[in-house]
C-alpha positions, 0 to 999 in steps of 0.5 A: 496540502496532504501528502499523496502517498505516505512513505514511512521510514519504519514500522512505528511511522507506518502504524502512526499513519494507519492509526490516524487514517479515518478512511481505508488504507491501501498499503503498498509493500515494495522491495529494493532487491534487484528482482523487485525494483522494476515491478515496484517502479511500475506499481508506483505509477499505478498506485500514484494514480489511484492515490490521486483518483481516490483522494479523501476516500483512501489513504495510500502508504508505500512501505518498504519491506525491509524498513517495515518488517513488523507490518510486512509479517502482520499482513502476510506479505511474502513478496513485492510488490504487494497491495493490502487494503486495510479497514481499521487495521484489518486486511480486507483485500490482498493482491500480490505481484504487478497489478494494472489500474483495473486490478487495483480498482477491483481490489478496492471495489466495495470498500470505499 
């Protein structure tokens, strides 16, 4: 059974997952500093539900900003939580801050 939400431990693993995906990737960047913990936990539920609903059509990656600093810079992530929709490694949509399921679906609209 495929993993629902991938959690890379470092940039190399993030890039490997990206390279192996044949469908768009929702990269969800999180932080572990005090002000980011609660919003990121709330987004975990939203992103997890999206991963379930879009299984087979979307790869979901939850990347910690401190563990994946190169990916964080590459996609212009400046805060957590941030969602970046990637198609063939290129950012096609971007959303920063806590988002609802409807807002994430809007981010994905037309890309799946």
